[in-house]
C-alpha positions as CSV (number, residue, x, y, z in Angstrom):
1,M,-52.6,21.9,-30.9
2,R,-49.0,21.6,-32.1
3,T,-46.5,19.8,-29.9
4,Y,-43.1,21.3,-29.4
5,Q,-40.4,19.8,-31.6
6,E,-36.7,20.7,-31.1
7,L,-34.9,22.5,-33.8
8,A,-32.9,20.2,-36.0
9,L,-29.3,20.8,-37.1
10,N,-30.4,21.7,-40.6
11,E,-32.8,24.3,-39.2
12,R,-30.1,25.8,-37.1
13,I,-27.8,26.0,-40.1
14,E,-30.5,27.8,-42.0
15,I,-31.0,30.2,-39.1
16,Q,-27.3,30.9,-39.0
17,Q,-27.1,31.5,-42.8
18,R,-30.2,33.8,-42.8
19,L,-29.0,35.8,-39.8
20,E,-25.6,36.3,-41.5
21,A,-27.6,37.5,-44.6
22,G,-29.4,40.0,-42.5
23,D,-32.9,38.4,-42.7
24,S,-35.4,39.3,-40.0
25,L,-36.5,36.8,-37.3
26,R,-40.0,36.8,-38.7
27,A,-38.8,36.0,-42.2
28,I,-36.7,33.2,-40.9
29,A,-39.6,31.8,-38.8
30,R,-41.9,31.9,-41.8
31,S,-39.5,30.0,-44.0
32,L,-39.0,27.3,-41.3
33,G,-42.7,27.1,-40.4
34,R,-41.9,28.1,-36.8
35,A,-43.1,30.8,-34.5
36,P,-41.0,34.0,-34.4
37,S,-40.6,33.5,-30.7
38,T,-38.9,30.2,-31.3
39,I,-36.3,31.8,-33.5
40,S,-35.9,34.7,-31.0
41,R,-35.3,32.3,-28.1
42,E,-32.9,30.2,-30.1
43,R,-30.8,33.2,-31.0
44,G,-31.0,34.5,-27.4
45,R,-29.9,31.2,-25.9
46,H,-27.1,30.4,-28.2
47,A,-25.8,33.8,-29.4
48,A,-25.2,35.3,-26.0
49,I,-21.4,35.5,-26.6
50,G,-20.7,36.5,-30.2
51,P,-22.6,35.5,-33.4
52,Y,-25.0,32.6,-33.7
53,R,-23.3,29.4,-34.7
54,A,-25.4,26.4,-35.6
55,Q,-22.9,23.6,-34.6
56,T,-22.3,25.3,-31.2
57,A,-26.1,25.8,-30.7
58,Q,-26.7,22.1,-31.5
59,R,-24.1,21.0,-29.0
60,R,-25.3,23.2,-26.2
61,A,-29.0,22.3,-26.8
62,R,-28.1,18.6,-26.6
63,A,-26.1,19.1,-23.4
64,S,-28.9,21.1,-21.7
65,R,-31.5,18.6,-22.7
66,C,-29.5,15.9,-20.9
67,K,-29.2,18.0,-17.8
68,A,-33.0,18.7,-17.7
69,R,-33.9,15.1,-17.2
70,V,-35.2,14.3,-13.7
71,P,-34.1,11.0,-12.3
72,R,-36.8,8.4,-11.6
73,K,-38.0,8.0,-8.0
74,L,-38.6,4.3,-8.7
75,N,-35.2,3.0,-9.8
76,D,-36.1,-0.7,-9.3
77,P,-37.6,-1.9,-12.7
78,A,-39.8,-4.5,-11.0
79,R,-41.4,-1.9,-8.7
80,F,-41.8,0.6,-11.6
81,A,-43.6,-2.1,-13.7
82,A,-45.8,-3.0,-10.7
83,V,-46.8,0.7,-10.2
84,Q,-47.5,1.1,-13.9
85,R,-49.7,-2.0,-13.9
86,L,-51.7,-0.9,-10.9
87,L,-52.2,2.6,-12.3
88,R,-53.6,1.0,-15.5
89,L,-56.0,-1.0,-13.4
90,G,-57.3,2.3,-11.9
91,W,-55.5,2.4,-8.6
92,S,-54.8,5.8,-7.1
93,P,-51.2,7.0,-6.8
94,Q,-51.9,7.7,-3.2
């Protein structure tokens, strides 16, 4: 099973160049070793208004990644460490 890896800026630049050249999404995906759905979602997310731009896509992806983070419920580092230690010892979260 392959884990998800974000698109890097150099991949986004290649997507932009190949889209401008008129290449198909499947051809772009093949050259990057990615699924065609990944390229389709990337273009859909970041080309909603106007043509796809790699730098803009990178900036927007970084911003949305920061927003997606859920804050910890255990903000106290000592409590967090204690809970981790107890879980490792086999204690139930309940």
